[in-house]
C-alpha positions as CSV (number, residue, x, y, z in Angstrom):
1,M,-68.0,-25.9,49.9
2,L,-71.4,-26.7,51.5
3,I,-69.7,-28.7,54.0
4,N,-67.1,-26.3,54.6
5,S,-69.5,-23.3,54.7
6,R,-71.5,-25.2,57.3
7,L,-68.7,-25.7,59.7
8,I,-67.7,-22.2,59.3
9,Q,-71.5,-21.8,60.7
10,K,-71.6,-23.8,63.2
11,K,-68.0,-22.5,64.7
12,L,-69.3,-18.9,64.5
13,A,-72.7,-20.1,66.4
14,I,-70.5,-20.8,69.2
15,L,-68.6,-17.6,68.7
16,L,-71.6,-16.0,69.5
17,F,-73.4,-17.9,71.9
18,L,-70.0,-17.5,74.0
19,S,-69.3,-13.8,73.2
20,S,-70.3,-11.5,75.7
21,C,-72.7,-8.3,75.0
22,I,-70.2,-5.8,76.0
23,V,-67.4,-7.2,73.7
24,L,-69.6,-7.5,70.9
25,S,-71.1,-4.0,71.6
26,V,-67.6,-2.6,71.3
27,A,-66.8,-5.1,68.3
28,T,-69.6,-3.9,66.3
29,I,-69.0,-0.5,66.8
30,G,-65.4,-0.4,66.1
31,F,-66.5,-2.5,63.3
32,A,-68.4,-0.1,61.8
33,V,-66.3,2.9,62.2
34,S,-62.8,0.3,60.7
35,D,-65.5,-0.9,57.6
36,W,-66.1,3.0,56.9
37,I,-62.7,3.9,57.2
38,N,-61.2,1.0,55.0
39,S,-64.0,1.4,52.6
40,R,-63.3,4.5,52.0
41,N,-59.5,3.9,52.0
42,D,-60.2,0.7,49.3
43,L,-61.7,3.3,47.2
44,I,-58.7,5.7,47.3
45,N,-56.0,3.2,46.9
46,R,-57.8,1.5,44.0
47,I,-58.1,4.8,42.4
48,Q,-54.7,5.3,43.1
49,S,-53.8,2.2,41.7
50,Q,-55.3,2.6,38.4
51,A,-53.9,6.0,38.6
52,S,-50.5,4.9,38.6
53,V,-51.2,1.8,36.0
54,I,-52.5,4.7,33.5
55,G,-49.7,6.9,34.5
56,N,-47.0,4.1,33.7
57,N,-48.4,3.0,30.4
58,S,-48.9,6.7,29.2
59,A,-45.2,7.4,29.9
60,A,-44.3,6.3,26.3
61,A,-47.2,8.5,24.6
62,L,-46.2,11.6,26.9
63,L,-42.5,11.0,25.5
64,F,-43.0,10.5,21.9
65,G,-46.0,12.8,21.7
66,D,-48.5,10.1,20.6
67,H,-51.8,11.7,21.5
68,Q,-53.7,8.8,20.0
69,S,-51.8,5.6,22.2
70,A,-52.8,7.9,25.3
71,T,-56.1,8.2,24.4
72,D,-56.5,4.5,23.7
73,T,-55.2,4.1,27.8
74,L,-57.7,6.4,29.4
75,A,-60.2,4.6,27.2
76,S,-58.7,1.1,28.9
77,L,-60.6,2.8,32.0
78,R,-64.4,2.2,30.7
79,G,-64.7,-1.4,32.6
80,E,-63.6,0.7,35.8
81,V,-67.4,1.9,37.2
82,N,-65.8,4.1,39.9
83,V,-63.7,5.9,37.4
84,V,-66.1,8.3,36.0
85,A,-63.2,10.8,34.1
86,A,-59.4,10.7,33.6
87,Y,-57.3,13.5,32.4
88,L,-53.7,13.2,31.1
89,Y,-51.5,16.3,31.3
90,D,-48.0,16.9,29.7
91,A,-45.3,18.7,31.2
92,D,-46.3,22.4,30.7
93,Q,-49.8,21.5,32.9
94,N,-51.7,21.3,29.7
95,V,-54.2,18.9,28.9
96,F,-53.1,15.9,26.2
97,A,-55.6,13.5,26.2
98,S,-58.8,12.9,28.8
99,F,-61.8,10.2,29.2
100,K,-65.1,11.1,30.8
101,R,-68.8,9.4,31.1
102,A,-71.3,10.8,29.4
103,E,-73.4,11.2,32.7
104,H,-70.9,12.9,34.5
105,E,-69.1,16.3,34.2
106,P,-66.4,16.5,36.9
107,S,-64.7,20.4,36.7
108,V,-61.1,19.9,34.1
109,I,-59.2,21.6,36.8
110,W,-55.8,19.7,38.8
111,Q,-55.1,20.6,42.3
112,A,-51.3,21.0,43.9
113,E,-52.3,18.1,46.6
114,Q,-51.9,14.6,45.4
115,S,-55.8,14.0,46.3
116,G,-58.7,15.5,47.7
117,L,-62.8,16.7,46.4
118,V,-63.4,18.8,44.1
119,D,-67.1,19.4,43.1
120,G,-68.5,16.4,44.9
121,Y,-65.7,14.0,43.5
122,F,-62.7,12.6,44.4
123,Y,-59.5,12.7,42.6
124,T,-56.2,11.6,42.7
125,K,-53.1,12.6,40.8
126,H,-50.0,10.6,39.7
127,E,-47.1,12.4,38.2
128,I,-45.4,10.4,35.2
129,S,-41.5,11.0,34.7
130,W,-39.1,8.4,32.5
131,D,-35.6,7.5,33.3
132,Q,-36.0,10.9,35.6
133,E,-37.4,13.1,33.4
134,Y,-40.8,14.7,34.5
135,L,-43.0,13.8,31.6
136,G,-46.9,15.0,33.4
137,F,-49.5,13.9,35.6
138,V,-52.6,11.9,35.2
139,V,-55.7,12.7,37.2
140,L,-58.8,10.5,37.9
141,Y,-62.4,11.1,39.1
142,S,-64.8,9.2,41.3
143,E,-68.0,10.3,42.1
144,M,-68.9,9.7,45.9
145,E,-72.9,9.6,46.0
146,S,-72.6,6.0,45.5
147,W,-69.8,4.8,48.2
148,K,-72.1,7.3,50.8
149,Q,-75.4,5.0,49.9
150,Q,-73.7,1.9,49.9
151,Q,-71.9,2.6,53.2
152,L,-75.8,3.9,54.8
153,K,-77.0,0.9,53.7
154,R,-73.8,-0.9,55.7
155,V,-74.7,1.0,58.3
156,A,-78.0,-0.1,58.7
157,V,-77.7,-4.0,57.9
158,L,-75.1,-3.9,60.8
159,G,-77.5,-2.0,63.1
160,W,-79.9,-5.1,62.4
161,L,-76.7,-7.4,63.0
162,F,-75.9,-5.3,66.5
163,L,-79.6,-6.2,68.0
164,A,-79.7,-9.8,66.6
165,A,-76.2,-10.2,68.2
166,L,-77.1,-8.2,71.7
167,L,-80.0,-11.6,72.0
168,L,-77.6,-14.2,70.4
169,A,-74.2,-13.2,71.8
170,V,-73.7,-13.8,75.3
171,L,-70.1,-14.9,76.0
172,I,-67.0,-15.1,74.4
173,A,-65.0,-18.0,75.2
174,S,-61.0,-18.2,74.8
175,T,-61.8,-21.9,73.3
176,A,-63.4,-20.3,70.2
177,Q,-60.9,-17.8,69.6
178,R,-58.0,-21.0,69.6
179,V,-60.8,-22.9,67.2
180,I,-60.5,-19.8,64.9
181,T,-57.7,-17.6,65.0
182,S,-54.6,-20.9,65.5
183,P,-54.9,-21.8,61.7
184,I,-54.8,-17.8,60.6
185,L,-52.0,-17.2,62.7
186,K,-50.3,-20.5,61.8
187,L,-51.2,-18.7,57.7
188,A,-49.7,-15.6,59.0
189,S,-46.5,-16.8,60.7
190,T,-45.8,-18.8,57.5
191,V,-46.3,-15.7,55.3
192,R,-43.9,-13.7,57.6
193,N,-41.5,-16.0,57.1
194,I,-41.5,-16.5,53.5
195,T,-41.4,-12.7,53.5
196,R,-38.1,-12.6,55.6
197,T,-36.5,-15.8,54.2
198,R,-37.6,-15.4,50.4
199,D,-37.9,-19.0,50.7
200,Y,-40.9,-20.1,48.6
201,K,-40.4,-23.8,49.6
202,L,-42.3,-23.4,52.5
203,R,-45.6,-24.1,52.9
204,A,-48.6,-23.3,55.4
205,D,-50.4,-26.6,57.2
206,K,-53.5,-27.5,56.6
207,A,-54.8,-27.4,60.1
208,S,-58.5,-27.6,58.9
209,Q,-61.7,-28.2,56.5
210,D,-63.2,-25.6,56.5
211,E,-62.4,-21.8,54.4
212,I,-59.3,-21.4,56.1
213,G,-57.8,-24.8,54.8
214,V,-59.2,-24.0,51.7
215,L,-57.4,-20.7,52.1
216,A,-54.3,-22.5,53.2
217,D,-54.7,-24.7,50.1
218,D,-55.1,-21.7,47.9
219,F,-51.6,-20.1,49.5
220,N,-49.8,-23.4,49.1
221,E,-50.4,-23.3,45.1
222,M,-49.7,-19.6,45.0
223,L,-45.9,-20.4,46.3
224,H,-45.9,-23.3,44.2
225,Q,-46.3,-21.3,40.8
226,I,-43.9,-18.1,42.3
227,Q,-41.8,-21.0,42.9
228,L,-41.7,-21.8,39.8
229,R,-41.7,-18.5,38.1
230,D,-39.0,-17.5,40.5
231,N,-37.0,-20.5,38.9
232,E,-37.9,-19.3,35.3
233,L,-36.3,-16.0,36.2
234,Q,-33.2,-17.7,37.7
235,Q,-32.7,-19.5,34.8
236,A,-33.1,-16.2,32.8
237,R,-31.2,-13.9,34.7
238,D,-28.3,-16.8,34.5
239,N,-28.9,-17.2,30.7
240,L,-28.8,-13.3,30.5
241,E,-25.2,-13.3,32.9
242,D,-23.9,-15.9,30.2
243,K,-24.9,-14.3,27.3
244,V,-23.7,-10.7,28.9
245,N,-20.4,-12.4,29.7
246,E,-20.1,-14.0,26.3
247,R,-20.7,-10.4,24.8
248,T,-18.3,-9.0,27.0
249,D,-16.0,-11.3,25.9
250,E,-16.5,-10.6,22.4
251,L,-16.5,-7.1,22.9
252,Y,-13.2,-7.3,24.7
253,E,-11.2,-9.2,21.7
254,L,-13.0,-6.6,19.5
255,N,-11.6,-3.8,21.2
256,K,-8.1,-5.6,21.4
257,R,-8.1,-5.9,17.4
258,L,-9.4,-2.6,16.9
259,E,-6.2,-0.9,19.2
260,H,-4.1,-3.3,17.9
261,Q,-5.1,-2.0,14.1
262,A,-5.1,1.2,15.6
263,F,-1.1,1.4,16.2
264,H,0.2,-1.3,14.6
265,D,1.3,-1.6,10.4
266,P,-1.6,-4.0,8.7
267,L,1.4,-5.4,6.4
268,T,4.4,-6.0,9.0
269,G,2.6,-5.9,12.2
270,L,4.9,-3.4,13.1
271,A,4.5,-0.3,15.9
272,N,2.9,2.7,13.4
273,R,3.3,6.2,13.2
274,A,0.4,6.7,16.0
275,M,2.2,4.4,18.2
276,L,5.2,6.2,17.6
277,D,3.9,9.3,18.4
278,E,2.6,8.3,21.5
279,T,5.5,6.0,22.3
280,L,8.3,8.8,21.6
281,Q,6.7,11.4,23.8
282,G,6.2,8.8,26.7
283,A,10.3,8.2,26.3
284,I,11.0,12.1,26.0
285,N,9.0,12.3,29.3
286,F,11.2,9.7,31.1
287,A,14.4,10.8,29.5
288,Q,13.8,14.1,30.9
289,R,12.7,13.2,34.4
290,H,15.9,10.9,34.6
291,G,18.2,13.4,32.6
292,Q,18.9,10.6,29.9
293,Q,19.5,10.7,26.1
294,L,17.5,8.8,23.8
295,S,18.2,8.8,19.6
296,L,15.6,8.2,16.6
297,F,16.2,7.1,13.5
298,F,14.4,7.7,10.2
299,L,15.2,4.8,7.6
300,D,14.4,5.3,4.0
301,L,15.1,2.5,1.7
302,D,17.1,3.5,-1.0
303,R,15.8,2.9,-4.7
304,F,12.8,0.8,-3.4
305,K,10.7,2.2,-5.8
306,G,12.5,0.6,-8.8
307,I,11.9,-2.6,-7.1
308,N,8.1,-1.9,-6.7
309,D,8.1,-0.6,-10.2
310,S,10.0,-3.6,-11.8
311,L,8.5,-6.5,-9.7
312,G,5.2,-5.7,-8.7
313,H,4.0,-4.3,-5.2
314,D,3.6,-8.0,-3.9
315,I,7.1,-8.8,-4.0
316,G,7.8,-5.1,-3.0
317,D,5.5,-6.0,0.2
318,K,7.3,-9.5,1.1
319,L,10.7,-7.6,1.0
320,L,9.2,-5.1,3.4
321,I,7.8,-7.9,5.7
322,N,11.1,-9.4,5.9
323,L,13.1,-6.1,6.3
324,G,10.8,-5.9,9.5
325,R,11.5,-9.2,10.6
326,K,15.1,-9.4,10.3
327,L,15.7,-5.8,12.1
328,K,13.3,-6.4,15.0
329,Q,15.6,-9.6,15.3
330,N,19.0,-7.3,15.8
331,L,17.3,-5.1,17.9
332,R,16.9,-4.7,21.5
333,S,13.6,-5.5,23.0
334,S,13.9,-2.2,24.7
335,D,13.7,-0.7,21.2
336,T,10.8,0.6,19.4
337,L,10.8,-0.2,15.7
338,V,8.2,1.2,13.9
339,R,7.4,0.9,10.0
340,L,5.8,4.7,8.9
341,G,4.7,3.7,5.4
342,G,5.5,3.0,2.2
343,D,9.5,2.3,2.6
344,E,10.1,4.0,5.5
345,F,11.0,2.8,9.2
346,A,11.7,4.6,12.5
347,V,13.6,3.2,15.6
348,L,13.6,4.7,18.7
349,L,16.6,4.0,21.0
350,Q,15.9,4.9,24.8
351,D,18.9,5.5,27.0
352,T,21.3,5.4,24.5
353,V,24.4,7.8,24.0
354,P,25.3,9.5,19.8
355,D,28.4,6.6,20.0
356,V,26.2,3.6,20.9
357,A,23.3,4.8,17.9
358,A,25.9,4.9,15.7
359,E,27.2,1.5,16.1
360,V,23.2,0.7,16.3
361,A,22.6,2.4,12.9
362,Q,25.6,0.6,11.4
363,K,24.5,-2.5,12.1
364,I,20.8,-2.0,11.0
365,I,22.7,-1.0,7.5
366,D,24.4,-4.2,7.4
367,T,21.2,-6.3,8.1
368,I,19.9,-4.4,5.4
369,S,22.2,-4.8,3.0
370,E,22.1,-8.7,3.2
371,P,20.6,-10.1,0.1
372,A,16.9,-11.6,0.7
373,E,15.4,-14.1,-1.0
374,I,11.5,-13.3,-2.3
375,N,10.1,-15.7,-4.5
376,G,13.0,-16.7,-6.3
377,Y,14.7,-13.6,-6.5
378,S,17.5,-12.7,-4.5
379,L,16.7,-8.9,-3.8
380,Q,19.5,-6.6,-2.3
381,V,18.4,-2.7,-1.0
382,T,20.3,-0.3,1.1
383,T,19.1,1.9,3.1
384,S,19.7,6.0,4.4
385,I,19.3,6.7,8.3
386,G,18.5,9.9,9.8
387,I,19.4,10.1,13.5
388,S,18.6,13.1,15.7
389,V,19.1,12.8,19.4
390,Y,17.3,14.4,22.4
391,P,17.4,16.8,24.1
392,E,20.6,18.2,21.7
393,D,18.5,18.2,18.5
394,G,15.0,18.7,20.0
395,T,12.8,18.5,23.2
396,S,9.1,17.6,21.2
397,A,8.3,14.3,19.6
398,S,7.6,16.5,16.4
399,T,10.7,18.3,16.5
400,I,12.9,14.7,17.0
401,L,11.1,13.0,14.2
402,K,11.2,16.1,11.4
403,N,15.1,16.5,12.3
404,A,15.5,12.2,12.1
405,D,13.6,13.1,8.7
406,T,16.2,16.1,7.6
407,A,19.4,13.8,8.6
408,M,17.6,11.1,6.6
409,Y,17.3,13.2,3.1
410,S,21.1,14.3,4.0
411,S,22.1,10.8,3.9
412,K,20.5,10.2,0.6
413,E,22.3,13.4,-0.9
414,A,25.6,12.2,0.1
415,G,25.3,9.0,-1.5
416,R,22.9,6.8,0.1
417,N,23.6,3.5,2.3
418,Q,25.2,5.0,4.7
419,F,23.6,7.5,8.6
420,S,23.9,11.2,9.3
421,F,23.5,12.4,12.5
422,Y,21.0,15.8,12.3
423,A,22.7,19.1,11.9
424,R,21.0,22.2,12.0
425,E,21.9,23.4,8.4
426,M,20.2,20.5,7.1
427,N,16.8,22.1,7.5
428,E,18.0,24.7,4.8
429,R,18.0,21.4,2.3
430,T,15.0,19.9,3.5
431,E,13.2,23.3,3.2
432,R,14.5,23.4,-0.2
433,R,12.8,19.8,-1.1
434,M,9.3,21.1,0.7
435,C,9.1,24.2,-1.0
436,L,10.2,22.6,-4.7
437,E,7.6,19.8,-4.1
438,S,5.2,22.1,-3.3
439,K,5.8,24.6,-6.5
440,L,6.0,21.2,-8.6
441,R,2.3,20.2,-7.7
442,K,0.9,23.3,-8.8
443,A,2.9,23.3,-11.7
444,V,1.5,19.8,-12.5
445,M,-1.7,20.9,-11.6
446,E,-1.6,24.4,-13.9
447,G,0.9,22.9,-16.8
448,S,3.6,25.5,-15.5
449,F,6.1,23.6,-18.3
450,E,7.5,24.3,-21.6
451,V,9.2,21.5,-24.0
452,Y,12.4,21.9,-25.6
453,Y,13.6,19.9,-28.5
454,Q,16.9,18.4,-28.7
455,L,17.9,17.2,-32.9
456,K,19.4,13.9,-33.5
457,W,21.6,13.6,-36.3
458,D,22.6,10.7,-38.6
459,S,26.1,9.7,-37.6
460,R,27.5,9.9,-41.6
461,S,25.3,12.2,-43.0
462,L,24.8,14.8,-40.3
463,K,21.4,15.3,-41.1
464,P,18.5,15.9,-38.9
465,I,16.8,12.5,-38.1
466,G,14.6,12.7,-35.2
467,L,14.5,15.2,-32.1
468,E,13.6,14.3,-28.1
469,A,11.3,16.4,-26.3
470,L,12.5,17.3,-23.0
471,I,10.9,19.0,-20.2
472,R,12.1,22.5,-19.0
473,W,10.8,24.5,-16.4
474,Y,10.5,28.2,-15.9
475,D,9.4,29.4,-12.0
476,P,8.7,33.0,-11.8
477,D,10.9,33.2,-8.5
478,E,13.7,31.2,-9.2
479,G,13.8,31.0,-12.9
480,F,14.6,27.7,-15.0
481,I,14.7,24.6,-12.8
482,S,17.1,22.0,-13.6
483,P,15.4,18.3,-14.5
484,A,18.0,16.9,-12.6
485,E,16.7,18.1,-9.5
486,F,12.9,18.4,-9.9
487,I,12.6,14.9,-11.9
488,P,13.9,12.8,-9.3
489,L,11.4,14.7,-6.8
490,A,8.6,14.1,-9.4
491,E,9.3,10.4,-9.2
492,D,9.6,10.1,-5.5
493,C,5.7,11.7,-4.9
494,G,4.2,10.1,-8.0
495,L,3.7,12.9,-10.0
496,I,6.1,12.1,-12.9
497,G,3.4,9.9,-14.8
498,Q,1.8,12.9,-15.6
499,I,4.6,14.9,-16.1
500,D,5.2,11.9,-19.1
501,N,1.9,12.3,-20.2
502,W,2.2,16.3,-20.6
503,V,5.4,16.0,-22.0
504,M,4.1,13.6,-24.7
505,E,0.6,15.3,-26.0
506,T,2.4,19.1,-25.8
507,A,5.1,17.4,-28.1
508,C,2.8,15.7,-30.5
509,R,0.3,19.2,-30.7
510,E,3.4,21.3,-31.2
511,L,5.0,19.2,-34.1
512,L,2.1,18.6,-36.1
513,E,1.6,22.7,-35.9
514,L,4.8,23.1,-37.2
515,Y,4.5,20.7,-39.9
516,D,1.4,21.4,-40.8
517,G,0.2,18.2,-39.5
518,K,2.5,15.8,-41.3
519,P,5.8,15.5,-39.3
520,S,9.0,14.1,-41.2
521,L,11.2,13.6,-38.1
522,L,10.6,10.7,-35.6
523,L,10.0,12.3,-31.9
524,S,11.4,10.5,-29.3
525,V,9.6,11.3,-25.4
526,N,10.6,10.0,-22.0
527,F,8.2,6.9,-21.0
528,S,8.6,6.0,-16.7
529,A,8.4,3.0,-15.7
530,A,5.8,3.9,-13.8
531,H,2.9,3.7,-16.3
532,F,3.9,-0.3,-17.1
533,L,2.9,-1.0,-13.5
534,R,-0.9,0.7,-13.7
535,Q,-1.4,-1.9,-17.0
536,G,-3.2,-0.6,-20.1
537,V,0.0,1.3,-21.6
538,S,-0.7,0.7,-25.6
539,E,-4.7,2.2,-24.8
540,Q,-3.0,5.4,-22.8
541,V,-0.3,5.7,-25.7
542,T,-3.4,4.8,-28.3
543,S,-5.7,7.4,-27.0
544,M,-3.3,10.1,-27.2
545,L,-2.7,9.1,-30.6
546,A,-6.3,9.3,-31.5
547,E,-6.7,12.6,-29.7
548,T,-3.8,14.8,-31.4
549,K,-4.4,12.8,-35.1
550,Y,-0.4,12.2,-34.3
551,P,1.3,9.0,-36.8
552,A,2.1,6.3,-34.5
553,D,5.7,5.7,-36.7
554,K,6.9,8.9,-36.3
555,L,6.4,8.5,-32.3
556,E,9.7,7.1,-30.1
557,L,8.8,5.7,-26.3
558,E,12.3,6.2,-24.6
559,I,12.4,3.9,-21.3
560,T,14.9,3.6,-18.8
561,E,17.2,0.0,-18.9
562,T,15.4,-0.4,-15.9
563,V,12.2,-1.5,-17.6
564,I,13.7,-4.4,-19.4
565,A,15.9,-5.5,-16.6
566,S,13.0,-6.2,-14.5
567,E,11.0,-9.6,-13.7
568,M,7.6,-7.9,-14.4
569,D,5.5,-10.9,-15.8
570,D,3.5,-8.8,-18.7
571,I,6.5,-6.5,-19.7
572,Y,6.9,-8.3,-22.9
573,D,3.7,-8.5,-23.6
574,Q,3.1,-4.3,-22.7
575,L,5.8,-3.3,-25.0
576,C,4.8,-6.0,-27.9
577,E,1.2,-4.4,-27.6
578,I,2.5,-0.5,-28.0
579,R,5.1,-2.0,-31.2
580,E,1.7,-3.2,-32.6
581,L,1.0,0.2,-32.7
582,G,3.8,1.0,-35.1
583,V,5.7,3.3,-31.7
584,E,9.1,2.4,-31.8
585,I,10.9,1.8,-28.7
586,S,13.9,3.1,-27.6
587,I,15.9,2.1,-24.2
588,D,17.1,5.6,-22.8
589,D,20.6,5.4,-20.5
590,F,21.5,2.0,-22.1
591,G,24.7,0.5,-19.9
592,V,24.2,1.5,-16.0
593,A,21.9,-1.1,-15.2
594,Y,23.2,-3.9,-16.5
595,S,20.9,-6.0,-18.6
596,S,21.5,-9.1,-19.9
597,L,21.6,-9.9,-23.5
598,S,18.9,-12.9,-23.5
599,R,16.6,-10.0,-22.2
600,L,17.6,-7.5,-24.9
601,K,16.7,-10.6,-27.4
602,Q,13.4,-11.3,-25.9
603,L,11.7,-7.7,-26.2
604,P,10.5,-6.0,-29.1
605,L,13.6,-3.3,-29.4
606,N,14.4,-0.9,-31.4
607,T,16.9,1.4,-30.2
608,L,19.5,1.6,-27.6
609,K,21.1,5.2,-26.7
610,I,24.2,4.6,-24.8
611,D,24.7,6.9,-21.4
612,R,26.1,10.1,-21.6
613,S,28.5,8.4,-18.7
614,F,30.3,6.5,-21.1
615,I,30.8,9.1,-23.8
616,Q,32.2,11.7,-21.9
617,D,35.5,9.7,-20.7
618,I,36.3,8.9,-24.6
619,G,40.0,9.8,-24.7
620,Q,40.2,9.5,-20.6
621,D,39.4,6.0,-20.2
622,D,40.3,3.2,-22.0
623,D,37.6,1.1,-20.6
624,D,34.7,3.3,-21.3
625,E,35.8,2.8,-25.1
626,V,35.6,-0.9,-24.6
627,I,32.3,-0.3,-23.4
628,V,30.9,1.7,-26.0
629,R,32.3,-0.8,-29.1
630,T,31.1,-3.4,-27.5
631,I,27.8,-1.9,-26.8
632,I,27.2,-0.8,-30.4
633,D,28.6,-4.3,-31.9
634,M,25.6,-6.2,-29.8
635,A,23.3,-4.0,-30.7
636,H,24.1,-4.6,-34.3
637,N,23.8,-7.9,-34.0
638,L,20.8,-8.0,-32.3
639,N,19.4,-5.5,-35.1
640,L,19.1,-2.6,-33.0
641,K,20.4,1.5,-34.2
642,V,22.7,2.5,-32.0
643,V,22.5,6.6,-30.5
644,A,25.4,8.3,-28.8
645,E,23.6,11.1,-26.2
646,G,26.0,13.8,-24.8
647,V,28.3,14.1,-27.5
648,E,30.0,17.5,-26.9
649,T,33.4,16.9,-28.8
650,E,35.0,16.4,-31.9
651,Q,36.9,13.4,-30.6
652,Q,33.8,12.1,-29.0
653,Y,31.7,12.2,-32.5
654,Q,34.7,10.7,-34.6
655,F,35.2,7.7,-32.1
656,V,31.5,6.6,-32.4
657,N,31.3,7.4,-36.0
658,K,34.2,5.1,-36.2
659,Y,32.6,1.9,-34.4
660,G,29.5,2.5,-36.4
661,C,27.4,3.9,-34.3
662,D,23.6,5.2,-36.2
663,A,22.9,8.5,-34.6
664,V,24.1,11.2,-32.3
665,Q,22.9,13.7,-29.9
666,G,24.4,16.5,-28.2
667,F,25.6,20.0,-27.6
668,L,28.6,19.5,-30.4
669,F,25.6,19.7,-32.6
670,A,22.8,21.8,-31.4
671,R,21.4,22.3,-28.1
672,P,17.4,21.7,-26.9
673,H,15.1,24.6,-28.7
674,P,11.7,26.0,-28.1
675,I,9.2,25.2,-30.9
676,S,9.1,28.6,-31.5
677,E,13.3,28.2,-32.6
678,L,12.9,25.1,-33.5
679,K,12.1,25.7,-37.3
680,A,15.3,28.0,-37.7
681,A,17.4,25.1,-36.2
682,L,16.4,22.7,-38.9
683,N,17.4,25.5,-41.1
684,G,20.6,25.1,-40.1
685,T,21.0,28.4,-38.6
686,N,21.2,29.5,-34.7
687,L,22.2,26.2,-33.5
688,S,24.3,27.4,-30.9
């Protein structure tokens, strides 16, 4: 550094000797003025830079109302000797935080101008915002007296230097300019090239070993550090772009999955109700513009609930998947197949006339009726289809779908396994079903039912040996509603379990009260297959018996033949648990579900009740008479009691009695009675 310093001094001496007095005079005056201005500007710029830094660092404090953080930020100005005070204002122009040195007391005011003088102090103001939201401003104060004194000293020194320079400087040589300015100009040129090209690989040439040379070395080192930082930033930017692209791909895949889940059924993978609503409305708009027709099918599988109840939901789900796959294979690519939920499907046919729709509907019926092999079971179901046609049956998506649903119920009422086109009169039946379902739910909630009791008689002695609890529903608006109408509806709506429990508990309580706690007749109550799907049937019956104190050996559960015909793995265990309680088990409506004899042998049963459809044809149908005799013989061979239900004529009674039927039940002997009339019926009066 010493060598470099001496070299620069020698060069300066040469320059001073060669400089002319006139040029030196002008230069000295200009330097004095420039120094005065630049010094003042440097002070102002430094104060403004500090205000900008403090403002940026205080944005978060203003945004979150953190006075302590703001105060700490202003306190960082203690190291800046030129700053004597600082005030932070919020958006309402209230002082939010402040800093001041003890020896200075500038007025706590703010001006509309960005900078200026107040009370002899120079101030500058910096506005603060965050995300284009105005948060407030900061004001910094700097005292000017020290600066003025420093400038006076500089002027004095400059005057002495000027006088000395006048004695030493005579001429300014052009060679001195080249010697002094050439390295600087080269360095400036390099700076401009780097600024223009942003090529940080460029380097300044070291033209001398003096301070300019050292400056060139330092400048080149700075460029090297900038280049390293630029490479790091570029690598970070590349990594960030990779992460962004990766995250974008993940979000895209997630969005695709969510969109698929929103518009597709999770079990079958088919389109769902939301997709149908959107597709159907679009198809209607297209058909309207082009004068076309479209057809919507509403499909409901017939008696699919029986498969779920008997074989379990796992088998039912696999059957639905199988049917969905077969239907999709037999439809056109332009057709839309939808699973609406449960065992309900929909098919949208665009640009299709009714005749073609009828052909497709029959094809669907034939496809669904084909046996399906599921887990070793050969399952066969049918379907009922309702068809509505645009624009004849409606001009909106909701109307088209509602009318197809209505037509589907018409197909079910007509015997199932068929299709029906919508007709306006169908709405009356649909409205009836909806009204009845609403009333039924309210009746279940309020317990608005009544239990009637129909006696069972010993076939030989004709003495009462038991009674069956039958539910009756009296509606204030309609009067008595037939069980044949509301019981199937209760099964479809999932209310049958609650109704069974209500009937069983009510009957037990009423008979206990009638018999003073010691009932002598066997009480039979209907017990739906739905109970066996939920498990815990024996616990349910045990809880009811414990709550009512009804004797288990005086209770009989009548289950449908579909329960014993099912292949539920645990049906045997559940029935055994019920029998262990002392409760008897009867098979109701026997003969309609074609149970196997081996299945009957395996299960812990007590009684078979011959379905009334066989009893009613005695004397009219020889085949039914053979069936009745066969059932009686078979049951006795299996040590089961036999009850003939629906006996209404003397001829029917004489026939079943002749062939050894154990008990009879029907209008020939007694009609069902409410509990208030049961005692009189038992006494042999009022049996009509």
